[in-house]
LUMTIRO-916527 format. One line per field, with one value per residue (C-alpha): x, y, z; residue number from 1. Coordinates in steps of 0.05 Angstrom, whole numbers. Example, Ala and Ser with C-alpha at 12.3 -4.5 7.8 and 13.67 -1.06 7.14 Angstrom:
<pts>
east	[246  273]
north	[-90  -21]
up	[156  143]
pos	[1  2]
</pts>
This chain:
<pts>
east	[1936  1876  1903  1908  1837  1810  1845  1815  1745  1753  1776  1718  1670  1699  1696  1623  1607  1639  1599  1535  1547  1560  1496  1457  1488  1470  1399  1393  1417  1371  1309  1327  1266  1224  1185  1125  1103  1033  1018  945  907  871  888  888  866  838  859  802  769  703  700  727  685  697  728  782  816  803  878  885  826  838  913  919  855  820  747  709  703  732  712  764  772  730  672  674  673  666  720  732  781  788  726  734  660  590  519  452  387  327  291  352  361  420  487  543  615  671  739  807  851  917  902  945  937  1000  1018  1017  950  899  838  779  703  706  747  693  638  677  686  612  593  646  621  549  567  607  551  595  633  598  551  489  498  489  447  380  388  441  421  472  486  455  520  547  615  591  661  732  726  651  613  538  500  426  389  326  296  315  364  386  448  477  530  550  564  601  669  657  663  737  763  801  844  801  861  894  829  810  881  877  806  793  728  678  709  725  796  775  822  881  861  855  931  950  925  899  894  915  922  977  1012  1022  1030  1103  1094  1039  1033  964  997  1042  1011  1032  1080  1062  1110  1096  1066  1106  1058  995  951  945  1020  1068  1096  1166  1150  1124  1143  1167  1143  1086  1082  1016  1038  989  1002  945  977  965  1025  1073  1044  1052  1123  1141  1113  1153  1217  1208  1201  1134  1110  1036  990  917  864  803  832  878  848  845  901  948  930  945  1012  1030  1008  1064  1117  1157  1169  1095  1035  962  915  842  785  710  688  620  629  572  567  500  470  420  355  316  249  211  228  189  195  236  178  144  164  160  210  258  249  263  328  347  337  378  443  491  512  552  588  607  632  670  698  706  719  758  713  743  677  615  545  502  428  401  417  449  516  507  553  514  456  390  404  353  390  338  339  354  347  350  385  406  344  325  259  236  260  218  157  164  165  99  69  94  42  96  131  206  201  270  343  363  429  480  533  597  649  711  768  747  745  692  640  643  646  581  550  573  546  479  479  487  432  382  396  372  304  297  322  377  427  475  538  561  622  628  670  650  638  593  554  543  523  471  446  423  368  309  308  383  390  413  373  424  492  536  576  600  570  626  623  619  588  567  492  440  418  485  459  383  364  405  389  314  284  253  276  345  323  372  434  475  462  387  392  344  289  252  191  146  107  109  185  192  149  190  258  237  213  281  314  273  273  334  320  369  323  266  311  337  266  249  309  295  224  246  298  247  201  256  282  212  203  271  291  363  408  449  510  564  599  673  727  786  850  912  984  1042  1117  1136  1171  1106  1074  1018  965  898  836  769  713  705  768  780  844  879  896  971  983  999  1044  1118  1173  1212  1276]
north	[740  699  639  682  708  638  616  674  660  586  601  648  594  541  590  606  532  518  575  549  478  505  545  485  442  495  499  423  421  478  445  374  343  404  375  335  283  254  196  194  154  215  246  321  336  405  456  506  513  532  471  415  399  327  315  268  327  380  388  441  482  480  495  542  582  616  628  677  624  555  490  465  409  347  354  412  483  542  595  665  663  719  749  770  777  773  793  771  810  791  762  718  748  795  767  818  798  844  825  829  883  866  795  782  740  703  758  810  843  850  807  855  853  860  795  760  788  766  696  684  712  668  606  619  634  570  531  474  455  483  526  482  499  573  580  566  626  672  702  729  802  802  806  875  902  954  981  954  906  893  845  833  772  783  717  705  667  647  590  560  523  586  598  525  529  596  561  528  595  598  668  676  734  773  807  741  708  767  773  700  696  662  686  686  628  668  644  572  543  578  563  489  485  549  583  650  641  670  605  581  548  569  525  511  458  415  354  322  254  260  309  378  414  472  522  558  627  665  724  684  724  669  672  615  587  560  493  481  450  495  449  399  348  313  253  211  137  90  23  6  -41  11  64  22  3  76  94  40  59  132  156  188  213  195  148  149  153  117  74  28  -41  -65  -116  -61  -17  -76  -85  -12  -13  -62  -18  18  78  90  110  110  167  147  197  191  220  237  200  152  92  82  37  76  43  71  85  101  40  -25  -70  -23  26  -22  -7  -80  -99  -45  -70  -141  -118  -80  -142  -184  -146  -174  -110  -143  -191  -134  -89  -145  -185  -133  -70  -106  -76  -8  27  40  17  76  55  120  176  224  205  179  235  291  327  309  234  199  164  109  92  18  13  -54  -118  -179  -223  -267  -289  -217  -206  -264  -239  -170  -201  -235  -167  -134  -116  -109  -175  -180  -209  -190  -191  -128  -93  -67  -19  -13  41  14  18  18  -56  -47  -25  -88  -130  -97  -118  -190  -193  -165  -212  -272  -248  -235  -302  -335  -301  -315  -249  -249  -191  -176  -136  -86  -44  27  89  145  196  147  129  200  220  164  180  250  224  183  139  123  121  55  1  0  32  49  111  152  218  261  321  378  419  393  404  348  379  355  284  275  341  334  260  256  324  316  387  356  305  307  305  243  250  245  186  143  188  183  227  237  303  297  290  347  391  373  382  448  473  453  499  560  558  583  549  491  449  454  437  376  350  360  322  266  261  259  206  159  165  155  93  65  70  39  93  67  18  54  15  51  115  115  118  159  119  152  126  175  168  178  243  276  321  372  334  367  327  357  318  379  375  303  320  347  416  415  483  455  397  396  343  326  288]
up	[-721  -744  -705  -643  -652  -661  -597  -560  -587  -572  -501  -491  -516  -470  -411  -427  -434  -366  -335  -368  -343  -273  -275  -299  -244  -193  -221  -220  -148  -129  -160  -141  -108  -123  -181  -158  -209  -208  -254  -276  -328  -356  -423  -420  -492  -476  -423  -431  -362  -395  -440  -396  -335  -315  -247  -273  -307  -255  -242  -296  -273  -198  -201  -260  -249  -192  -176  -132  -77  -69  -34  15  66  78  91  41  67  20  30  1  -56  -107  -75  -3  12  -17  -3  -30  -36  5  -56  -73  -142  -135  -114  -104  -96  -72  -101  -68  -96  -129  -151  -212  -274  -295  -345  -290  -307  -252  -239  -239  -240  -315  -319  -278  -322  -385  -356  -343  -411  -444  -407  -426  -498  -506  -473  -450  -388  -326  -368  -353  -279  -292  -356  -322  -275  -306  -373  -422  -409  -339  -300  -283  -264  -213  -205  -213  -154  -149  -193  -191  -215  -229  -228  -268  -209  -138  -139  -72  -98  -132  -79  -83  -158  -156  -148  -216  -251  -266  -282  -348  -372  -422  -454  -473  -496  -540  -569  -591  -618  -684  -711  -654  -615  -552  -558  -547  -600  -568  -496  -512  -508  -470  -407  -384  -309  -243  -204  -158  -216  -288  -349  -367  -421  -450  -494  -499  -508  -447  -398  -375  -328  -284  -251  -186  -194  -142  -141  -126  -80  -28  -16  -2  62  70  38  -32  -99  -155  -210  -217  -273  -287  -328  -367  -354  -373  -359  -285  -276  -306  -261  -198  -217  -230  -162  -127  -163  -144  -216  -197  -130  -133  -170  -189  -136  -164  -219  -179  -166  -93  -104  -129  -69  -23  -58  -49  24  39  6  62  16  2  43  24  41  52  52  48  -19  -47  -113  -123  -170  -204  -257  -298  -321  -380  -346  -410  -452  -445  -406  -361  -357  -309  -237  -218  -272  -246  -175  -198  -231  -168  -125  -175  -164  -112  -77  -21  -68  -114  -58  -25  -83  -138  -98  -43  11  -4  -19  23  5  -15  -23  -53  -102  -51  -19  53  79  45  79  47  46  90  147  151  77  68  -7  -43  -25  -64  -59  -117  -86  -81  -152  -177  -139  -170  -239  -225  -209  -273  -325  -378  -391  -405  -475  -501  -479  -441  -456  -407  -433  -392  -405  -441  -391  -318  -296  -241  -292  -333  -269  -247  -313  -304  -234  -257  -316  -268  -222  -278  -311  -247  -253  -327  -357  -409  -405  -462  -447  -500  -483  -511  -500  -453  -509  -546  -483  -461  -532  -536  -466  -485  -531  -507  -568  -569  -493  -465  -429  -372  -364  -305  -286  -227  -204  -176  -130  -179  -123  -54  -57  -63  -129  -158  -150  -143  -175  -239  -245  -231  -244  -313  -330  -340  -392  -449  -405  -391  -316  -327  -375  -334  -365  -299  -294  -234  -227  -151  -151  -200  -154  -92  -127  -158  -90  -60  -111  -89  -13  24  91  98  143  94  35  73  85  12  -13  36  11  -62  -46  -15  -75  -127  -90  -81  -156  -170  -219  -220  -183  -131  -110  -70  -49  -65  -12  -38  -35  -64  -59  -47  -38  35  19  -3  49  52  12  20  2  -15  -50  -96  -139  -118  -80  -142  -115  -105  -74  -6  -28  -14  -15  47  33]
pos	[1  2  3  4  5  6  7  8  9  10  11  12  13  14  15  16  17  18  19  20  21  22  23  24  25  26  27  28  29  30  31  32  33  34  35  36  37  38  39  40  41  42  43  44  45  46  47  48  49  50  51  52  53  54  55  56  57  58  59  60  61  62  63  64  65  66  67  68  69  70  71  72  73  74  75  76  77  78  79  80  81  82  83  84  85  86  87  88  89  90  91  92  93  94  95  96  97  98  99  100  101  102  103  104  105  106  107  108  109  110  111  112  113  114  115  116  117  118  119  120  121  122  123  124  125  126  127  128  129  130  131  132  133  134  135  136  137  138  139  140  141  142  143  144  145  146  147  148  149  150  151  152  153  154  155  156  157  158  159  160  161  162  163  164  165  166  167  168  169  170  171  172  173  174  175  176  177  178  179  180  181  182  183  184  185  186  187  188  189  190  191  192  193  194  195  196  197  198  199  200  201  202  203  204  205  206  207  208  209  210  211  212  213  214  215  216  217  218  219  220  221  222  223  224  225  226  227  228  229  230  231  232  233  234  235  236  237  238  239  240  241  242  243  244  245  246  247  248  249  250  251  252  253  254  255  256  257  258  259  260  261  262  263  264  265  266  267  268  269  270  271  272  273  274  275  276  277  278  279  280  281  282  283  284  285  286  287  288  289  290  291  292  293  294  295  296  297  298  299  300  301  302  303  304  305  306  307  308  309  310  311  312  313  314  315  316  317  318  319  320  321  322  323  324  325  326  327  328  329  330  331  332  333  334  335  336  337  338  339  340  341  342  343  344  345  346  347  348  349  350  351  352  353  354  355  356  357  358  359  360  361  362  363  364  365  366  367  368  369  370  371  372  373  374  375  376  377  378  379  380  381  382  383  384  385  386  387  388  389  390  391  392  393  394  395  396  397  398  399  400  401  402  403  404  405  406  407  408  409  410  411  412  413  414  415  416  417  418  419  420  421  422  423  424  425  426  427  428  429  430  431  432  433  434  435  436  437  438  439  440  441  442  443  444  445  446  447  448  449  450  451  452  453  454  455  456  457  458  459  460  461  462  463  464  465  466  467  468  469  470  471  472  473  474  475  476  477  478  479  480  481  482  483  484  485  486  487  488  489  490  491  492  493  494  495  496  497  498  499  500  501  502  503  504  505  506  507  508  509  510  511  512  513  514  515  516  517  518  519  520  521  522  523  524  525  526  527]
</pts>
């Protein structure tokens, strides 16, 4: 009897195992080619959309979360998203957004005005991420949920770029955040490795050492066409050669956009199974100069340094001609950038002449601090080192990590003589570049680490924040640009062209400078 029972149980187990294997095979067949894998160099050590703000890791924010409006296309156009409309009072202080009904968070609860109110309060309370964009004009407790689908922002003063920054307010699920609070942390410890969004994709798995996987949210309010990918894996791969090989072998579908050297891009261009997408970005490369520290506080010394950098050689030989010279603080393809601005050229004779006019003599070696990792940054330092040596200035190169550099850059005493970084398109308004870099109100931030101060420039930039007329704002930013360049506040080198390699089966890539092309909602695989 027992033997018979064992045989029956064994048979049942084998039958169940066969069914399970068949189901797994069917699932594997069904999902074959439906996971899109993007290899990137970035380490996703925190998923909280209100704590992480850098563009390199925007993939979590822009795919897992939604905002009231969203920037799309290139040049960027702002489009209704969770909000379907808005209106602004005549004095520019009251911004009212009307939400779509029925927008769902991933747990099925509805996105309401209270969720938007909670999100701005959470962002301001944490004080990190995109909080600096809002804190100057949105006070804690000033936002109202008028009704279930209407939210009202009450600004403390008129702020022309407000509509431009609204997409940076990502809406989180208050219920989930509150349920996972530890002390008064607004759920930040939990949200660092989980999610509480309503975006087109929801988090399936996460390992800060490896990356993360997202699964399509079928109930996303924007809907889905006939073609899409069910799963997206963002895989951290730091080693460039390994990344390129994986792309060529078809182990991943896309590689990094900005980190691949020109020679690797050329190599991938020749691969018949790969194509490269090129787009004009708004990501500028700048070398900051400490304007308050001798001898760099002398405008003639700063001009001499600006003339000692070989812009053409750097762009041609280091960047492979795959970037565009950008002579001022605002990207060439952004309104507010003067079209007639020539900027500085590589001219050692002019550099020497400027040194003779300087009242403050260069009596010590200067220091240039490149970020550890990106090769172009150190190359820029070496090129500047060579140019300065020819006019009698010694430049030491000291590499440091990004966290160390940005930390030092927020204090005038510890700020660096010279250091280089990119300014990405957090929002497409000139204030993102010239305003946040050269308005002295921003001193203490890494963007404003040149410690430049000119009362006239402050006046012009502050006026540009108050007026709503686009033509007047454009003239004001052009005026400020000319002054800042004349005073050689920094060394402006280039605007990045976005080159990103994809396997030939990848379709539907949508590039926008805001989000750096990392929104994957339109992507599908075509075998």
